[in-house]
Backbone atoms as SQL, in Angstrom:
CREATE TABLE atoms (id INTEGER PRIMARY KEY, chain TEXT, resi INTEGER, resn TEXT, atom TEXT, x REAL, y REAL, z REAL);
INSERT INTO atoms VALUES
  (1, 'A', 1, 'MET', 'N', -33.798, 19.017, -29.153),
  (2, 'A', 1, 'MET', 'CA', -32.654, 18.060, -29.523),
  (3, 'A', 1, 'MET', 'C', -33.241, 16.648, -29.462),
  (4, 'A', 2, 'SER', 'N', -33.133, 16.029, -30.498),
  (5, 'A', 2, 'SER', 'CA', -33.948, 14.680, -30.685),
  (6, 'A', 2, 'SER', 'C', -33.006, 13.691, -30.013),
  (7, 'A', 3, 'GLU', 'N', -31.741, 13.495, -30.364),
  (8, 'A', 3, 'GLU', 'CA', -30.999, 12.458, -29.683),
  (9, 'A', 3, 'GLU', 'C', -30.846, 12.942, -28.179),
  (10, 'A', 4, 'LYS', 'N', -30.905, 11.708, -27.573),
  (11, 'A', 4, 'LYS', 'CA', -30.580, 11.866, -26.005),
  (12, 'A', 4, 'LYS', 'C', -28.941, 12.402, -25.911),
  (13, 'A', 5, 'ILE', 'N', -28.732, 13.308, -24.933),
  (14, 'A', 5, 'ILE', 'CA', -27.533, 13.748, -24.396),
  (15, 'A', 5, 'ILE', 'C', -27.176, 12.511, -23.705),
  (16, 'A', 6, 'ARG', 'N', -25.837, 12.057, -24.028),
  (17, 'A', 6, 'ARG', 'CA', -24.993, 11.005, -23.481),
  (18, 'A', 6, 'ARG', 'C', -24.024, 11.459, -22.275),
  (19, 'A', 7, 'VAL', 'N', -23.896, 11.041, -20.985),
  (20, 'A', 7, 'VAL', 'CA', -23.425, 11.475, -20.170),
  (21, 'A', 7, 'VAL', 'C', -22.741, 10.592, -19.046),
  (22, 'A', 8, 'ILE', 'N', -21.303, 10.597, -18.982),
  (23, 'A', 8, 'ILE', 'CA', -20.542, 9.952, -18.149),
  (24, 'A', 8, 'ILE', 'C', -20.610, 10.531, -16.754),
  (25, 'A', 9, 'VAL', 'N', -20.940, 10.042, -15.864),
  (26, 'A', 9, 'VAL', 'CA', -20.760, 10.489, -14.407),
  (27, 'A', 9, 'VAL', 'C', -19.574, 9.848, -13.701),
  (28, 'A', 10, 'ALA', 'N', -18.598, 10.431, -13.443),
  (29, 'A', 10, 'ALA', 'CA', -17.354, 9.652, -12.978),
  (30, 'A', 10, 'ALA', 'C', -16.722, 10.144, -11.725),
  (31, 'A', 11, 'LYS', 'N', -16.214, 9.468, -10.672),
  (32, 'A', 11, 'LYS', 'CA', -15.534, 9.752, -9.630),
  (33, 'A', 11, 'LYS', 'C', -14.160, 9.354, -9.571),
  (34, 'A', 12, 'PRO', 'N', -13.363, 10.259, -10.352),
  (35, 'A', 12, 'PRO', 'CA', -11.883, 9.799, -10.343),
  (36, 'A', 12, 'PRO', 'C', -11.428, 9.948, -9.184),
  (37, 'A', 13, 'GLY', 'N', -10.195, 9.332, -8.900),
  (38, 'A', 13, 'GLY', 'CA', -9.095, 9.452, -7.612),
  (39, 'A', 13, 'GLY', 'C', -9.797, 8.289, -6.668),
  (40, 'A', 14, 'LEU', 'N', -9.457, 8.579, -5.487),
  (41, 'A', 14, 'LEU', 'CA', -9.466, 7.816, -4.207),
  (42, 'A', 14, 'LEU', 'C', -10.376, 8.373, -3.475),
  (43, 'A', 15, 'ASP', 'N', -11.468, 9.175, -4.001),
  (44, 'A', 15, 'ASP', 'CA', -12.542, 9.898, -3.080),
  (45, 'A', 15, 'ASP', 'C', -13.721, 8.897, -2.964),
  (46, 'A', 16, 'GLY', 'N', -13.912, 8.496, -1.684),
  (47, 'A', 16, 'GLY', 'CA', -15.116, 7.210, -1.688),
  (48, 'A', 16, 'GLY', 'C', -16.660, 8.013, -1.498),
  (49, 'A', 17, 'HIS', 'N', -16.823, 9.404, -1.527),
  (50, 'A', 17, 'HIS', 'CA', -18.214, 9.821, -1.164),
  (51, 'A', 17, 'HIS', 'C', -19.014, 10.138, -2.755),
  (52, 'A', 18, 'ASP', 'N', -19.925, 9.595, -2.718),
  (53, 'A', 18, 'ASP', 'CA', -20.521, 9.393, -4.170),
  (54, 'A', 18, 'ASP', 'C', -21.831, 9.906, -4.155),
  (55, 'A', 19, 'ARG', 'N', -22.369, 10.300, -3.151),
  (56, 'A', 19, 'ARG', 'CA', -23.736, 10.693, -3.055),
  (57, 'A', 19, 'ARG', 'C', -24.206, 11.993, -4.119),
  (58, 'A', 20, 'GLY', 'N', -23.143, 12.881, -4.005),
  (59, 'A', 20, 'GLY', 'CA', -23.273, 13.920, -5.007),
  (60, 'A', 20, 'GLY', 'C', -23.369, 13.390, -6.519),
  (61, 'A', 21, 'ALA', 'N', -22.512, 12.734, -6.915),
  (62, 'A', 21, 'ALA', 'CA', -22.458, 12.103, -8.053),
  (63, 'A', 21, 'ALA', 'C', -23.818, 11.458, -8.365),
  (64, 'A', 22, 'LYS', 'N', -24.128, 10.762, -7.511),
  (65, 'A', 22, 'LYS', 'CA', -25.608, 9.990, -7.635),
  (66, 'A', 22, 'LYS', 'C', -26.605, 10.912, -7.707),
  (67, 'A', 23, 'VAL', 'N', -26.581, 12.050, -7.106),
  (68, 'A', 23, 'VAL', 'CA', -27.668, 13.204, -7.116),
  (69, 'A', 23, 'VAL', 'C', -27.697, 13.577, -8.525),
  (70, 'A', 24, 'ILE', 'N', -26.536, 13.851, -9.299),
  (71, 'A', 24, 'ILE', 'CA', -26.494, 14.665, -10.339),
  (72, 'A', 24, 'ILE', 'C', -26.924, 13.543, -11.511),
  (73, 'A', 25, 'ALA', 'N', -26.237, 12.367, -11.372),
  (74, 'A', 25, 'ALA', 'CA', -26.758, 11.368, -12.432),
  (75, 'A', 25, 'ALA', 'C', -28.081, 11.085, -12.339),
  (76, 'A', 26, 'ARG', 'N', -29.109, 11.155, -11.119),
  (77, 'A', 26, 'ARG', 'CA', -30.401, 11.040, -11.156),
  (78, 'A', 26, 'ARG', 'C', -31.337, 12.281, -11.933),
  (79, 'A', 27, 'ALA', 'N', -30.378, 13.616, -11.671),
  (80, 'A', 27, 'ALA', 'CA', -30.891, 14.659, -12.195),
  (81, 'A', 27, 'ALA', 'C', -30.884, 14.659, -13.614),
  (82, 'A', 28, 'PHE', 'N', -29.534, 14.243, -14.141),
  (83, 'A', 28, 'PHE', 'CA', -29.456, 13.986, -15.810),
  (84, 'A', 28, 'PHE', 'C', -30.476, 13.110, -16.191),
  (85, 'A', 29, 'ARG', 'N', -30.698, 12.062, -15.556),
  (86, 'A', 29, 'ARG', 'CA', -31.521, 10.975, -15.865),
  (87, 'A', 29, 'ARG', 'C', -33.200, 11.798, -16.252),
  (88, 'A', 30, 'ASP', 'N', -33.418, 12.262, -15.026),
  (89, 'A', 30, 'ASP', 'CA', -34.397, 12.676, -14.761),
  (90, 'A', 30, 'ASP', 'C', -34.950, 13.992, -16.160),
  (91, 'A', 31, 'ALA', 'N', -33.971, 14.330, -16.465),
  (92, 'A', 31, 'ALA', 'CA', -34.125, 15.544, -17.776),
  (93, 'A', 31, 'ALA', 'C', -33.983, 14.837, -18.918),
  (94, 'A', 32, 'GLY', 'N', -34.019, 13.443, -19.189),
  (95, 'A', 32, 'GLY', 'CA', -34.130, 12.736, -20.409),
  (96, 'A', 32, 'GLY', 'C', -32.683, 12.456, -20.855),
  (97, 'A', 33, 'PHE', 'N', -31.471, 12.739, -20.158),
  (98, 'A', 33, 'PHE', 'CA', -30.311, 12.287, -20.512),
  (99, 'A', 33, 'PHE', 'C', -30.256, 10.774, -20.314),
  (100, 'A', 34, 'GLU', 'N', -29.283, 10.363, -21.306),
  (101, 'A', 34, 'GLU', 'CA', -28.827, 8.673, -21.104),
  (102, 'A', 34, 'GLU', 'C', -27.351, 8.828, -20.248),
  (103, 'A', 35, 'VAL', 'N', -27.515, 8.263, -18.997),
  (104, 'A', 35, 'VAL', 'CA', -26.483, 8.401, -18.331),
  (105, 'A', 35, 'VAL', 'C', -25.661, 7.271, -17.881),
  (106, 'A', 36, 'ILE', 'N', -24.677, 7.165, -17.793),
  (107, 'A', 36, 'ILE', 'CA', -23.575, 5.950, -17.376),
  (108, 'A', 36, 'ILE', 'C', -22.718, 6.507, -16.267),
  (109, 'A', 37, 'TYR', 'N', -22.842, 6.065, -15.227),
  (110, 'A', 37, 'TYR', 'CA', -22.150, 6.234, -13.837),
  (111, 'A', 37, 'TYR', 'C', -21.113, 5.111, -13.813),
  (112, 'A', 38, 'THR', 'N', -19.865, 5.599, -13.822),
  (113, 'A', 38, 'THR', 'CA', -18.720, 4.670, -13.649),
  (114, 'A', 38, 'THR', 'C', -18.380, 3.946, -12.298),
  (115, 'A', 39, 'GLY', 'N', -19.002, 4.702, -11.226),
  (116, 'A', 39, 'GLY', 'CA', -18.541, 4.039, -9.984),
  (117, 'A', 39, 'GLY', 'C', -17.381, 4.915, -9.529),
  (118, 'A', 40, 'LEU', 'N', -17.089, 4.391, -8.326),
  (119, 'A', 40, 'LEU', 'CA', -15.852, 5.172, -7.425),
  (120, 'A', 40, 'LEU', 'C', -14.581, 4.691, -8.141),
  (121, 'A', 41, 'ARG', 'N', -13.845, 5.387, -7.483),
  (122, 'A', 41, 'ARG', 'CA', -12.146, 5.039, -7.580),
  (123, 'A', 41, 'ARG', 'C', -11.860, 4.775, -9.207),
  (124, 'A', 42, 'GLN', 'N', -11.973, 5.677, -10.143),
  (125, 'A', 42, 'GLN', 'CA', -11.837, 5.536, -11.418),
  (126, 'A', 42, 'GLN', 'C', -10.601, 6.347, -11.600),
  (127, 'A', 43, 'THR', 'N', -9.763, 5.760, -12.356),
  (128, 'A', 43, 'THR', 'CA', -8.350, 6.359, -12.892),
  (129, 'A', 43, 'THR', 'C', -8.821, 7.234, -14.122),
  (130, 'A', 44, 'PRO', 'N', -7.978, 8.198, -14.440),
  (131, 'A', 44, 'PRO', 'CA', -8.107, 9.079, -15.491),
  (132, 'A', 44, 'PRO', 'C', -8.245, 8.132, -16.825),
  (133, 'A', 45, 'GLU', 'N', -7.432, 7.247, -16.980),
  (134, 'A', 45, 'GLU', 'CA', -7.573, 6.176, -18.172),
  (135, 'A', 45, 'GLU', 'C', -9.011, 5.592, -18.252),
  (136, 'A', 46, 'GLN', 'N', -9.411, 5.266, -17.102),
  (137, 'A', 46, 'GLN', 'CA', -10.899, 4.527, -17.164),
  (138, 'A', 46, 'GLN', 'C', -11.775, 5.353, -17.412),
  (139, 'A', 47, 'VAL', 'N', -11.825, 6.765, -16.929),
  (140, 'A', 47, 'VAL', 'CA', -12.850, 7.785, -17.233),
  (141, 'A', 47, 'VAL', 'C', -12.865, 7.884, -18.784),
  (142, 'A', 48, 'VAL', 'N', -11.654, 8.167, -19.282),
  (143, 'A', 48, 'VAL', 'CA', -11.390, 8.571, -20.805),
  (144, 'A', 48, 'VAL', 'C', -11.976, 7.500, -21.388),
  (145, 'A', 49, 'HIS', 'N', -11.543, 6.076, -21.100),
  (146, 'A', 49, 'HIS', 'CA', -11.986, 4.889, -21.803),
  (147, 'A', 49, 'HIS', 'C', -13.455, 4.702, -21.899),
  (148, 'A', 50, 'ALA', 'N', -13.969, 5.157, -20.884),
  (149, 'A', 50, 'ALA', 'CA', -15.563, 5.011, -20.876),
  (150, 'A', 50, 'ALA', 'C', -16.054, 6.078, -21.684),
  (151, 'A', 51, 'ALA', 'N', -15.706, 7.323, -21.899),
  (152, 'A', 51, 'ALA', 'CA', -16.012, 8.201, -22.538),
  (153, 'A', 51, 'ALA', 'C', -16.041, 7.753, -23.970),
  (154, 'A', 52, 'LEU', 'N', -14.840, 7.285, -24.370),
  (155, 'A', 52, 'LEU', 'CA', -14.772, 6.622, -25.883),
  (156, 'A', 52, 'LEU', 'C', -15.586, 5.474, -25.967),
  (157, 'A', 53, 'GLN', 'N', -15.660, 4.545, -25.224),
  (158, 'A', 53, 'GLN', 'CA', -16.410, 3.370, -25.288),
  (159, 'A', 53, 'GLN', 'C', -17.837, 3.824, -25.415),
  (160, 'A', 54, 'GLU', 'N', -18.496, 4.699, -24.768),
  (161, 'A', 54, 'GLU', 'CA', -19.839, 5.096, -24.498),
  (162, 'A', 54, 'GLU', 'C', -20.158, 6.104, -25.633),
  (163, 'A', 55, 'ASP', 'N', -19.423, 6.670, -26.283),
  (164, 'A', 55, 'ASP', 'CA', -19.619, 7.689, -27.445),
  (165, 'A', 55, 'ASP', 'C', -20.173, 8.744, -26.552),
  (166, 'A', 56, 'ALA', 'N', -19.488, 9.332, -25.349),
  (167, 'A', 56, 'ALA', 'CA', -20.341, 10.123, -24.731),
  (168, 'A', 56, 'ALA', 'C', -20.049, 11.612, -25.236),
  (169, 'A', 57, 'ASP', 'N', -21.328, 12.440, -25.004),
  (170, 'A', 57, 'ASP', 'CA', -21.298, 13.949, -25.340),
  (171, 'A', 57, 'ASP', 'C', -20.831, 14.833, -24.186),
  (172, 'A', 58, 'VAL', 'N', -21.074, 14.338, -23.021),
  (173, 'A', 58, 'VAL', 'CA', -20.339, 15.085, -21.605),
  (174, 'A', 58, 'VAL', 'C', -19.581, 14.197, -20.621),
  (175, 'A', 59, 'VAL', 'N', -18.579, 14.497, -20.191),
  (176, 'A', 59, 'VAL', 'CA', -18.172, 13.778, -18.944),
  (177, 'A', 59, 'VAL', 'C', -18.133, 14.820, -17.963),
  (178, 'A', 60, 'GLY', 'N', -19.119, 14.315, -16.884),
  (179, 'A', 60, 'GLY', 'CA', -19.029, 15.080, -15.356),
  (180, 'A', 60, 'GLY', 'C', -18.245, 14.435, -14.381),
  (181, 'A', 61, 'LEU', 'N', -17.492, 15.091, -14.053),
  (182, 'A', 61, 'LEU', 'CA', -16.575, 14.601, -12.888),
  (183, 'A', 61, 'LEU', 'C', -16.908, 15.214, -11.443),
  (184, 'A', 62, 'SER', 'N', -16.616, 14.339, -10.509),
  (185, 'A', 62, 'SER', 'CA', -17.228, 14.788, -9.416),
  (186, 'A', 62, 'SER', 'C', -15.968, 14.377, -8.559),
  (187, 'A', 63, 'VAL', 'N', -15.288, 15.656, -7.766),
  (188, 'A', 63, 'VAL', 'CA', -13.995, 15.653, -7.160),
  (189, 'A', 63, 'VAL', 'C', -14.245, 16.162, -5.660),
  (190, 'A', 64, 'LEU', 'N', -14.203, 15.392, -4.966),
  (191, 'A', 64, 'LEU', 'CA', -14.311, 15.969, -3.444),
  (192, 'A', 64, 'LEU', 'C', -12.955, 15.829, -2.630),
  (193, 'A', 65, 'SER', 'N', -11.920, 15.179, -3.215),
  (194, 'A', 65, 'SER', 'CA', -10.894, 14.454, -2.639),
  (195, 'A', 65, 'SER', 'C', -9.729, 15.904, -2.567),
  (196, 'A', 66, 'GLY', 'N', -9.593, 17.053, -3.123),
  (197, 'A', 66, 'GLY', 'CA', -8.693, 17.904, -3.432),
  (198, 'A', 66, 'GLY', 'C', -7.620, 17.384, -4.319),
  (199, 'A', 67, 'ALA', 'N', -8.031, 16.547, -5.169),
  (200, 'A', 67, 'ALA', 'CA', -6.959, 16.125, -6.237),
  (201, 'A', 67, 'ALA', 'C', -7.311, 16.538, -7.644),
  (202, 'A', 68, 'HIS', 'N', -8.140, 17.602, -7.539),
  (203, 'A', 68, 'HIS', 'CA', -8.816, 18.169, -8.925),
  (204, 'A', 68, 'HIS', 'C', -7.743, 18.496, -9.815),
  (205, 'A', 69, 'MET', 'N', -6.687, 19.346, -9.397),
  (206, 'A', 69, 'MET', 'CA', -5.472, 19.839, -10.122),
  (207, 'A', 69, 'MET', 'C', -4.753, 18.911, -10.521),
  (208, 'A', 70, 'THR', 'N', -4.687, 17.396, -10.107),
  (209, 'A', 70, 'THR', 'CA', -3.979, 16.522, -10.776),
  (210, 'A', 70, 'THR', 'C', -4.752, 15.510, -11.607),
  (211, 'A', 71, 'LEU', 'N', -6.021, 15.399, -11.340),
  (212, 'A', 71, 'LEU', 'CA', -6.743, 14.419, -12.101),
  (213, 'A', 71, 'LEU', 'C', -7.352, 15.239, -13.412),
  (214, 'A', 72, 'CYS', 'N', -7.958, 16.382, -13.134),
  (215, 'A', 72, 'CYS', 'CA', -8.508, 16.892, -14.254),
  (216, 'A', 72, 'CYS', 'C', -7.703, 17.362, -15.555),
  (217, 'A', 73, 'PRO', 'N', -6.439, 17.682, -15.131),
  (218, 'A', 73, 'PRO', 'CA', -5.593, 17.977, -16.290),
  (219, 'A', 73, 'PRO', 'C', -5.313, 16.895, -17.014),
  (220, 'A', 74, 'ARG', 'N', -5.054, 15.842, -16.227),
  (221, 'A', 74, 'ARG', 'CA', -4.446, 14.429, -16.820),
  (222, 'A', 74, 'ARG', 'C', -5.996, 13.835, -17.638),
  (223, 'A', 75, 'ILE', 'N', -7.031, 13.955, -17.227),
  (224, 'A', 75, 'ILE', 'CA', -8.276, 13.396, -17.895),
  (225, 'A', 75, 'ILE', 'C', -8.255, 14.261, -19.189),
  (226, 'A', 76, 'MET', 'N', -8.113, 15.593, -19.115),
  (227, 'A', 76, 'MET', 'CA', -8.269, 16.388, -20.322),
  (228, 'A', 76, 'MET', 'C', -7.042, 16.011, -21.188),
  (229, 'A', 77, 'ASP', 'N', -5.626, 16.077, -20.936),
  (230, 'A', 77, 'ASP', 'CA', -4.712, 15.433, -21.756),
  (231, 'A', 77, 'ASP', 'C', -5.163, 14.043, -22.358),
  (232, 'A', 78, 'LEU', 'N', -5.688, 13.103, -21.683),
  (233, 'A', 78, 'LEU', 'CA', -5.927, 11.843, -22.270),
  (234, 'A', 78, 'LEU', 'C', -7.188, 12.192, -23.338),
  (235, 'A', 79, 'MET', 'N', -7.999, 13.055, -23.032),
  (236, 'A', 79, 'MET', 'CA', -9.191, 13.132, -23.855),
  (237, 'A', 79, 'MET', 'C', -8.749, 13.675, -25.106),
  (238, 'A', 80, 'LYS', 'N', -7.777, 14.669, -25.138),
  (239, 'A', 80, 'LYS', 'CA', -7.159, 15.186, -26.584),
  (240, 'A', 80, 'LYS', 'C', -6.356, 14.328, -27.234),
  (241, 'A', 81, 'LYS', 'N', -5.739, 13.273, -26.428),
  (242, 'A', 81, 'LYS', 'CA', -5.006, 12.193, -27.112),
  (243, 'A', 81, 'LYS', 'C', -5.935, 11.240, -27.777),
  (244, 'A', 82, 'GLU', 'N', -6.934, 11.278, -27.162),
  (245, 'A', 82, 'GLU', 'CA', -7.888, 10.218, -27.747),
  (246, 'A', 82, 'GLU', 'C', -8.963, 11.041, -28.778),
  (247, 'A', 83, 'ARG', 'N', -8.583, 12.283, -29.068),
  (248, 'A', 83, 'ARG', 'CA', -9.451, 13.227, -30.243),
  (249, 'A', 83, 'ARG', 'C', -11.130, 13.162, -29.557),
  (250, 'A', 84, 'LEU', 'N', -11.404, 13.394, -28.244),
  (251, 'A', 84, 'LEU', 'CA', -12.382, 13.606, -27.887),
  (252, 'A', 84, 'LEU', 'C', -12.414, 14.986, -27.518),
  (253, 'A', 85, 'ASP', 'N', -12.008, 15.987, -28.263),
  (254, 'A', 85, 'ASP', 'CA', -12.046, 17.420, -28.294),
  (255, 'A', 85, 'ASP', 'C', -13.541, 18.001, -28.067),
  (256, 'A', 86, 'ASP', 'N', -14.590, 16.946, -28.800),
  (257, 'A', 86, 'ASP', 'CA', -15.947, 17.566, -28.832),
  (258, 'A', 86, 'ASP', 'C', -16.772, 17.248, -27.630),
  (259, 'A', 87, 'VAL', 'N', -16.130, 16.586, -26.687),
  (260, 'A', 87, 'VAL', 'CA', -17.051, 16.165, -25.424),
  (261, 'A', 87, 'VAL', 'C', -16.635, 17.035, -24.438),
  (262, 'A', 88, 'MET', 'N', -17.811, 17.647, -23.867),
  (263, 'A', 88, 'MET', 'CA', -17.819, 18.734, -22.878),
  (264, 'A', 88, 'MET', 'C', -17.328, 18.118, -21.554),
  (265, 'A', 89, 'VAL', 'N', -16.526, 18.612, -20.943),
  (266, 'A', 89, 'VAL', 'CA', -16.187, 17.956, -19.614),
  (267, 'A', 89, 'VAL', 'C', -16.484, 19.159, -18.602),
  (268, 'A', 90, 'VAL', 'N', -17.382, 18.790, -17.615),
  (269, 'A', 90, 'VAL', 'CA', -17.783, 19.585, -16.395),
  (270, 'A', 90, 'VAL', 'C', -17.454, 19.026, -15.115),
  (271, 'A', 91, 'VAL', 'N', -16.951, 19.522, -14.246),
  (272, 'A', 91, 'VAL', 'CA', -16.429, 19.214, -12.648),
  (273, 'A', 91, 'VAL', 'C', -17.441, 19.692, -11.737),
  (274, 'A', 92, 'GLY', 'N', -17.792, 18.956, -10.829),
  (275, 'A', 92, 'GLY', 'CA', -18.523, 19.434, -9.658),
  (276, 'A', 92, 'GLY', 'C', -17.504, 18.816, -8.225),
  (277, 'A', 93, 'GLY', 'N', -17.855, 19.737, -7.267),
  (278, 'A', 93, 'GLY', 'CA', -17.051, 19.362, -5.984),
  (279, 'A', 93, 'GLY', 'C', -16.509, 20.341, -5.151),
  (280, 'A', 94, 'ILE', 'N', -15.684, 20.026, -4.308),
  (281, 'A', 94, 'ILE', 'CA', -14.995, 20.854, -3.664),
  (282, 'A', 94, 'ILE', 'C', -13.902, 21.664, -4.378),
  (283, 'A', 95, 'ILE', 'N', -14.244, 22.643, -4.933),
  (284, 'A', 95, 'ILE', 'CA', -13.100, 23.300, -5.907),
  (285, 'A', 95, 'ILE', 'C', -12.851, 24.535, -5.369),
  (286, 'A', 96, 'PRO', 'N', -11.534, 25.003, -4.807),
  (287, 'A', 96, 'PRO', 'CA', -11.502, 26.334, -4.532),
  (288, 'A', 96, 'PRO', 'C', -11.427, 27.389, -5.596),
  (289, 'A', 97, 'ASP', 'N', -11.935, 28.610, -5.449),
  (290, 'A', 97, 'ASP', 'CA', -12.312, 29.422, -6.293),
  (291, 'A', 97, 'ASP', 'C', -10.895, 29.707, -7.558),
  (292, 'A', 98, 'GLN', 'N', -9.972, 29.867, -6.640),
  (293, 'A', 98, 'GLN', 'CA', -8.598, 30.158, -7.232),
  (294, 'A', 98, 'GLN', 'C', -8.325, 29.086, -8.410),
  (295, 'A', 99, 'ASP', 'N', -8.952, 27.981, -8.156),
  (296, 'A', 99, 'ASP', 'CA', -8.291, 26.772, -9.331),
  (297, 'A', 99, 'ASP', 'C', -9.252, 26.854, -10.543),
  (298, 'A', 100, 'ILE', 'N', -10.681, 27.353, -10.415),
  (299, 'A', 100, 'ILE', 'CA', -11.609, 27.455, -11.660),
  (300, 'A', 100, 'ILE', 'C', -10.806, 27.979, -12.750),
  (301, 'A', 101, 'PRO', 'N', -10.009, 28.931, -12.772),
  (302, 'A', 101, 'PRO', 'CA', -9.529, 29.479, -13.929),
  (303, 'A', 101, 'PRO', 'C', -8.662, 28.685, -14.756),
  (304, 'A', 102, 'LYS', 'N', -7.766, 27.921, -13.638),
  (305, 'A', 102, 'LYS', 'CA', -6.727, 26.705, -14.276),
  (306, 'A', 102, 'LYS', 'C', -7.438, 25.634, -14.867),
  (307, 'A', 103, 'LEU', 'N', -8.415, 25.305, -14.226),
  (308, 'A', 103, 'LEU', 'CA', -9.169, 24.040, -14.707),
  (309, 'A', 103, 'LEU', 'C', -9.790, 24.633, -16.330),
  (310, 'A', 104, 'LYS', 'N', -10.217, 25.764, -16.340),
  (311, 'A', 104, 'LYS', 'CA', -10.906, 26.089, -17.670),
  (312, 'A', 104, 'LYS', 'C', -9.854, 26.153, -18.736),
  (313, 'A', 105, 'GLU', 'N', -8.791, 26.684, -18.215),
  (314, 'A', 105, 'GLU', 'CA', -7.444, 26.691, -19.139),
  (315, 'A', 105, 'GLU', 'C', -7.318, 25.420, -19.701),
  (316, 'A', 106, 'CYS', 'N', -7.244, 24.319, -18.799),
  (317, 'A', 106, 'CYS', 'CA', -7.162, 22.770, -19.281),
  (318, 'A', 106, 'CYS', 'C', -8.013, 22.392, -20.262),
  (319, 'A', 107, 'GLY', 'N', -9.163, 23.037, -20.225),
  (320, 'A', 107, 'GLY', 'CA', -10.291, 22.603, -21.022),
  (321, 'A', 107, 'GLY', 'C', -11.705, 22.249, -20.645),
  (322, 'A', 108, 'VAL', 'N', -11.649, 22.360, -19.186),
  (323, 'A', 108, 'VAL', 'CA', -12.943, 21.967, -18.393),
  (324, 'A', 108, 'VAL', 'C', -13.790, 23.034, -18.724),
  (325, 'A', 109, 'ALA', 'N', -15.154, 22.856, -19.229),
  (326, 'A', 109, 'ALA', 'CA', -16.051, 23.943, -19.782),
  (327, 'A', 109, 'ALA', 'C', -16.700, 24.498, -18.587),
  (328, 'A', 110, 'GLN', 'N', -17.057, 24.003, -17.169),
  (329, 'A', 110, 'GLN', 'CA', -17.594, 24.493, -16.405),
  (330, 'A', 110, 'GLN', 'C', -17.243, 23.829, -14.904),
  (331, 'A', 111, 'VAL', 'N', -17.102, 24.403, -13.907),
  (332, 'A', 111, 'VAL', 'CA', -17.092, 23.906, -12.776),
  (333, 'A', 111, 'VAL', 'C', -18.169, 24.344, -11.676),
  (334, 'A', 112, 'PHE', 'N', -18.929, 23.354, -11.151),
  (335, 'A', 112, 'PHE', 'CA', -19.935, 23.475, -10.218),
  (336, 'A', 112, 'PHE', 'C', -19.426, 23.304, -8.709),
  (337, 'A', 113, 'GLN', 'N', -19.545, 24.613, -8.057),
  (338, 'A', 113, 'GLN', 'CA', -19.251, 24.124, -6.621),
  (339, 'A', 113, 'GLN', 'C', -20.567, 23.844, -5.561),
  (340, 'A', 114, 'PRO', 'N', -20.103, 23.431, -4.416),
  (341, 'A', 114, 'PRO', 'CA', -21.036, 22.834, -3.499),
  (342, 'A', 114, 'PRO', 'C', -22.468, 24.240, -3.562),
  (343, 'A', 115, 'GLY', 'N', -23.454, 23.961, -3.402),
  (344, 'A', 115, 'GLY', 'CA', -24.653, 24.732, -3.508),
  (345, 'A', 115, 'GLY', 'C', -25.249, 24.997, -4.967),
  (346, 'A', 116, 'ALA', 'N', -24.421, 24.716, -5.890),
  (347, 'A', 116, 'ALA', 'CA', -25.001, 24.509, -7.339),
  (348, 'A', 116, 'ALA', 'C', -26.383, 23.739, -7.395),
  (349, 'A', 117, 'SER', 'N', -27.386, 24.242, -8.121),
  (350, 'A', 117, 'SER', 'CA', -28.789, 23.365, -8.231),
  (351, 'A', 117, 'SER', 'C', -28.602, 22.614, -9.359),
  (352, 'A', 118, 'THR', 'N', -29.069, 21.318, -9.101),
  (353, 'A', 118, 'THR', 'CA', -29.215, 20.421, -10.332),
  (354, 'A', 118, 'THR', 'C', -29.728, 21.033, -11.453),
  (355, 'A', 119, 'GLU', 'N', -30.800, 22.011, -11.390),
  (356, 'A', 119, 'GLU', 'CA', -31.425, 22.532, -12.475),
  (357, 'A', 119, 'GLU', 'C', -30.400, 23.548, -13.061),
  (358, 'A', 120, 'ASP', 'N', -29.582, 24.145, -12.515),
  (359, 'A', 120, 'ASP', 'CA', -28.579, 24.943, -13.289),
  (360, 'A', 120, 'ASP', 'C', -27.530, 24.144, -13.991),
  (361, 'A', 121, 'ILE', 'N', -27.302, 23.026, -13.313),
  (362, 'A', 121, 'ILE', 'CA', -26.112, 22.175, -13.926),
  (363, 'A', 121, 'ILE', 'C', -26.879, 21.546, -15.328),
  (364, 'A', 122, 'VAL', 'N', -28.033, 21.019, -15.047),
  (365, 'A', 122, 'VAL', 'CA', -28.731, 20.196, -16.514),
  (366, 'A', 122, 'VAL', 'C', -28.845, 21.280, -17.590),
  (367, 'A', 123, 'ALA', 'N', -29.667, 22.619, -17.082),
  (368, 'A', 123, 'ALA', 'CA', -29.481, 23.764, -17.962),
  (369, 'A', 123, 'ALA', 'C', -28.312, 24.028, -18.612),
  (370, 'A', 124, 'TYR', 'N', -27.246, 24.129, -17.878),
  (371, 'A', 124, 'TYR', 'CA', -25.830, 24.373, -18.344),
  (372, 'A', 124, 'TYR', 'C', -25.525, 23.292, -19.653),
  (373, 'A', 125, 'VAL', 'N', -25.664, 22.258, -19.084),
  (374, 'A', 125, 'VAL', 'CA', -25.175, 20.972, -19.941),
  (375, 'A', 125, 'VAL', 'C', -26.217, 21.337, -21.326),
  (376, 'A', 126, 'ARG', 'N', -27.293, 21.303, -21.152),
  (377, 'A', 126, 'ARG', 'CA', -28.204, 21.220, -22.403),
  (378, 'A', 126, 'ARG', 'C', -28.069, 22.209, -23.180),
  (379, 'A', 127, 'GLN', 'N', -27.866, 23.233, -22.680),
  (380, 'A', 127, 'GLN', 'CA', -27.552, 24.762, -23.553),
  (381, 'A', 127, 'GLN', 'C', -26.001, 24.605, -24.232),
  (382, 'A', 128, 'ASN', 'N', -25.281, 24.059, -23.566),
  (383, 'A', 128, 'ASN', 'CA', -23.895, 23.906, -24.215),
  (384, 'A', 128, 'ASN', 'C', -23.264, 22.830, -24.814),
  (385, 'A', 129, 'VAL', 'N', -23.890, 21.440, -24.627),
  (386, 'A', 129, 'VAL', 'CA', -23.185, 20.535, -25.329),
  (387, 'A', 129, 'VAL', 'C', -23.408, 20.735, -26.553),
  (388, 'A', 130, 'ARG', 'N', -22.149, 19.974, -27.160),
  (389, 'A', 130, 'ARG', 'CA', -21.912, 20.040, -28.755),
  (390, 'A', 130, 'ARG', 'C', -22.443, 18.634, -29.249),
  (391, 'A', 131, 'LYS', 'N', -23.448, 18.549, -30.024),
  (392, 'A', 131, 'LYS', 'CA', -24.098, 17.238, -30.270),
  (393, 'A', 131, 'LYS', 'C', -22.942, 16.864, -31.615),
  (394, 'A', 132, 'LYS', 'N', -22.595, 15.630, -31.669),
  (395, 'A', 132, 'LYS', 'CA', -21.804, 15.051, -32.846),
  (396, 'A', 132, 'LYS', 'C', -22.471, 15.352, -34.192);
């Protein structure tokens, strides 16, 4: 792929722990992706606005707060409203197994739980991103 993959890494909600988000942002950067990290405590609207403004190929959400079943569906709804259906959304964080099918139903491409390797995450995105 000649064009760089553009990834938004976002921390939606009130969760203040961003070490994992920074680790994955660095892994994406080291893999040759163009990375935009939005910072902590982003609203769903801010995340989608960033994806739109930055012409993102991928949105990576880091959710450790337990609010993933509220935040992720809201973000997916807003992405659809903005016609960002071609933007892959992946989620990482503390996500119970039983919530993964529900997240995928609302449009999340993949969920990475604690222990997922950065290599596996990068490989998944590289193999599955839909370039515009």
